[in-house]
Phi, psi and omega in degrees: 000129181305143184305316185291338176297308179296324183302309183297315182294318184292323183299330181295328182256327186281350182296341181253011188289341187248036186286353176258111182277138178219132177285126184246005179128166181271155186291345179262007188297328185231022185266025181252005180285155180266106185287355178270351180267163180297128182202163178231132180239157179257131178239115180256133177221170188259352182293148182219333179297146180310315182292328180288310181296329177295320180293320178295316179302317179295322177296313181294322179298319177294325176295314182295332175291322180282336182227074187297346180272346183253117181257140187242122175266111187263130177239118183265173174057042178257112180281169184299324183291322177293319179299313184298320179298319181290322179295327180283324184273328181069199179107170184298330182267354180286159183290141167269324180233139177231154168229144183226149177273355194251092179295336180300337184268004181301317180301323177290314180302319184283311185290334180279343185080011182296323179242146182286154174286123185271357181304314177299326180289321178295318181297316179299326180272359179069030181251127179264107182303322183298328181269350186262319186248151174303151187306312181296324179290326174298323183288320185275000178255011178218159180216121179052044176085351181266110178268079185272356176224171181217146182293138178228084189069158185220172174234138177233142182253137179215201184243123171263138179216151183277102182296325179296316177295323178297315180298318180295327181273359178075026180263122188288333184189176183296147179291143180251339176237163184294330177292321175296318180299315180301313180295320180291321179301318177291320181295326184274353182273125180239102181297156177209092183064234179273004180229216184218140170279330175203129176257130181300320182194142176263104186275347188298144179290346173273004181283203188260103179072004180271060178276166180299317182294332179285321174297305189296336179306327182286345178263000178053057181284161172246110188289325181227149177276184185295340178267003179085011180272152181297134183259010188304319183269355185253321181281117181299343179301326180290313178300322179295318180293317176296320181295319181298312184295316180297324178294316177300317180301314181294318184285336183263013173130348182093154186301312184299312180298316180294320180293320177298318180294317182299324182293344181263357187264167181288167184279173188293328191253357180265172181294343181268017172313136187297337174286322176303319186274352181086006181284338175235129188271338178228146184217126171278123183195175181267176187298334184291338184298331185298311179296322180293319181293320179292325179293334180281357178054064181292160180269011182224168179273132180272134174246150180229137181205164171296156172293154178294167177234165178302150183302327181275005176235032184303332179291346181263007177303134184118351179276178177188184177269136183238137169212193179163185177276147180236157176228155180201173182244130182294135179292338179277352182292140176261008184230046188293328179292317176293322176298321179298321179302320179289314179300316179299318181296308185297329190249347181234345177284119187304312181294327178292317180294318181294315180298319180291320178297320177299319184284324184268340183066043172248176178280132177298154189248017171233153180298322180294317180294327179298334182258001187294134177289350181275354176294139177243124184195157171297140180308329180289340179292340179306327180305317184285326176296318179294320177299317182295323181277348185289121180294345176276349178297151185229169176222183174259132187288148176295156179221157182298334178251035177066221183267019183301323181294330178289323176297318180294317177297317180296320180299317176297326178299318178300318182290324182286317182293330183274348182094356178297321174252123184255331184264104185296314182300312180292323179296319178294322178293318178294319178298319179298318180295322178296318177301312182299319177298314182296320182290321178296322179289333182279345183278000000 
């Protein structure tokens, strides 16, 4: 199974895996080793499919060739809860370097002291992270000034659309604004009794990748104010995002009808995904969907474009939501300098990043790699490279209690779209208070 498939599914549940904070040591505890001497370090990662582990093995082999004195013991299929336990206990078999699919847990990793602050390592190596990584990736790999993780490949979200269906409906190209998207979604929807012969777009939050954070990214919201309090009820971007989605639900048949239809459709990761089959004409999704859709041998031509933006932000068209895999160095490691050599190679060496991106089929995580002529990809994949490099692209900020605030916002989304919560303003205020309470209790 492709790595990104598991990553997205895993992130929904693993974002809460590190809710028990444990001090694991100071960032300088193991940075006195001599990285030029013969040594062995442990690298734990979460990839598990044969093609993925093969790609990691090849990446590490290239590192060991460039650093013949540093040997890497690779351990695959390590989820965040297993990693967290090992980071807390330490020992010779514990990881020196880790990688995680869950950017939501960066706040926990950093605030607990489980991973070392990498800022001193970047400074010592003369590398400027701000000039090396895309803006959004820089944001999700640090918390309150502590850069305890670094990007290791990324994911970018865009819009997949059925070009054949667009042509039949007389739509000349992908929508660039939400009003155009709304009109296209209605035009592409063909009712069939109590269901649909074709649905323009599945707007429900229980749909495939149609989460609140993926929608809201196009509105450029600010999740927290300068004091760290939830901005949900204050930033109009959130109300605009919820209003747009609720309007789409109503215009495309209503929540109950959409949910009944959704229950008849294929799952997100199988060949019968409703976009693959043509049952849904537009799909919000990540870069990995292109390969999966093509493998399903659809009967239509696939188009790829950035997601629309609000009409009053038309100049920002081309942006998107960014997330990805992260890497870090264990605070319990006694070989942090050697560990840094591996982390630095995997995440800042252009050829290493490009080679790994080609093998894993993810978005490269450095600005230089995004422009590399050595990248191999379907021309449509270019859309995601451009989204990743776009300075207007956004992500969701780390929090001390991981992704709990996103779960809370999503839960309100379920209540609002279904009609259980009718007062948007009151609901946003109540949800914001809950987020603030949860964060205060986690500190």
